[in-house]
Each structure stands twice: as structure tokens, then as C-alpha cells.
C-alpha positions, 0 to 999 in steps of 0.5 A: 484530628477528625478534620485532618483525617477526612482531608487525608482520605480525600487526598488519597482517593484523588491520588488513586483516581489520578493514578488509575487514569494514568495507567489507563492512558498508558495502556491505551497509548501502548496499544495504539503505538504497536504499529510503528511508522519510520521515515527511511531515506534510501537511494536508487543510484544517485537519486535520493528516495524518501519512503517509510517502513511500517510494522507492528512492534508488538511482534518480534517474529520475522514476517513477510514484507509488502512494497506499497506503491502510491497513486500518481499524487505521490505518497499521500495519507491514503498510502500511509493508511494502506501500509498501516492496514498491512502492518496490522495484518502481520506484515511489514510494509514499505511505502516506496517513493517512485518519484524521488525526494518524496515528491508529491503533486496537488494537481493532475498536470503535475501528477501526470508529469511525474507518473508519466516520466516513470512510465516512459522509462521502464528500466528506471521504474524497475530500479526504483522499485527494486531499491525499495524492495531491497530496503524492505528486505533488509529490515530486521522484522522481514523475512526476505524470502517472502516479499509481495507488492500492492499498488494503487492507480499508477502504483497498481500499474507499477506492480503489474509491470514488476510481476511482468519483469519476473521479479522475485515476488510472492504476489502483487495486488493491483487496485484500480490499475491501468493494465497496459505494459510499460515495458515488455508484456508477460512471457511464459515462464517468466512471471513468478508472482501470483497476480490479483487485479481489483478494478471498478467496472464503471472506471472510464479509464479502463476500457473493456478492450484493455481488460480483454487484452490483459486477460489474454496476455496473462492466459498466454503467459500462464500467469496465476492471476485473478481479475475482479470488477466491482460494479458501480465503482469508478477510478480510485474507489479505495481512496476516501479522498477520491470523491473530493479530488474528483469534484475539485478537478472534474475527474471520474474519481470517487470513493466506493465504500462497499467495493473498497471493503470487498477489495481489501478483503480479497487482498487480505485473503490473497496475500495470506495464501501467497505467503502461506500464512 
């Protein structure tokens, strides 16, 4: 009798341990799964686009939306990570597909061809961005009257051009972005968005004269903008994969952790103010 009683107690203790571990895992996975990422197929005319909607499902409230525009490589892990960061800050992010059919590039030649084709056709660039913006606006979690945009490298140039085009955006944040306009430059009274540019001072792709020209353009158009240069940072400084890409292709790309941290803190403050959160 005593032997069977001892075995039952041991079995009971084991069951408690297993149940406790299962509950702990359940809580852990629920917390991790709060940020949801869903593939979205949408269209720009007849062109099929493949983007992603990213949001925190722990909240049921309507929230501002941010269109996230990728680098010239296309939609990469870095872009997904940026969208998840915005979702964790209380926004719904939409990763826009600017190339169509989710195309990506694994070398500078193909990346240049894809991004160049978009930059050479400002009208198509705008319709592709607007298609993503419309898809974001229609999502159940989004307050359609509060939309912004964030872009990186090629994507940074895109969002600056969308501000120039006078799209209804509360704010655009451009990280390590080219500054020249693909279409018309900013015109007085046309730009609705607040503008934040976060670039590396040591970026050889962004010449001092282009910075001066950009500032003069923004000042002449009376745009509410801020331009920040990070000393020692080169191109793609927010992307943890940039250093390896730079070495692989002998390009001046490198991750800069401190500049990355500072730039993202600035962007967080910027969007909070733009959306009046």
C-alpha cells in the first residue's frame, strides 16, 4: 500500500511540473505572437504586388499606419524587422512591394536595374506606392486618416518623392536616402507631410552639394523638415547585414550600431509627434 502511494505522489508531482511548463510556454508564445505579419497580394493596375501587413493584435484599437519601403535589394529581413519595430510601437506597418511580384536582387547589378526602372518612371513609382498605401488604409486595425511612410536607401528616396508629390501623409522618415527628386521638386504649399531625413555624414553616395541643394529645395517650398547627419556613418547604416554586403561587393556599406540607435529614436519621436500620439 505504501509503495503504490509513493508512486502516485511522484506521478502527481511530475504531472504538475509538465502542466506548469506547458502554461509557461503558452504565456511565452502568446507574448511573442502579439506582433502578427501577414502576406498581402494586391495590385497596381495589372501588376501583382506582394507585400506584408504587420501589426500588434494585442490591441483592438484603430491606429496610425506606416508604409515601409524597402532598399534596392527588395524586401529583405531588415525591412521585415523595421516593420515589426513599428508594430511594436503601436502602428500598423505595410511593407510595400515597389518591384512587383515580390522581386528581390542578390547583387548590385540586378538591384540597380530594378530600382532604376522605378526611379525612371515617377508616375509608376507613385501608383505603386499609392496601391500599398490604399491596402494599408483598408486594414481593420488602421485609422485611414493617419498614414505615414518610412523608407531605406532607395525606399528613402521614394518616400521623399511621395512627400514632394503632395500625397496625404502625416510624416515621412527617410533613412540613408538619395536626395534628388525623380519627378518634380517640392513646390510651396504642395507638401503636406512633415519630413525627417537621417543620413550618414560619411556616406560617399550623398555629396555635400546634394545636401545643400535638398535643404534649399525644402526651405524654398516651406516644408516642415529636419535633416540629421550622423558622423562616421556610411550608407545603409541601419541594416545589420550591410557590412557583409559591403565586403562582398566592395561597396561603401556598413552597419553603424550607434547611429542606427540614434536614428531610430529620432524616428520614433518624429512619428509620435506627427501622429500626435
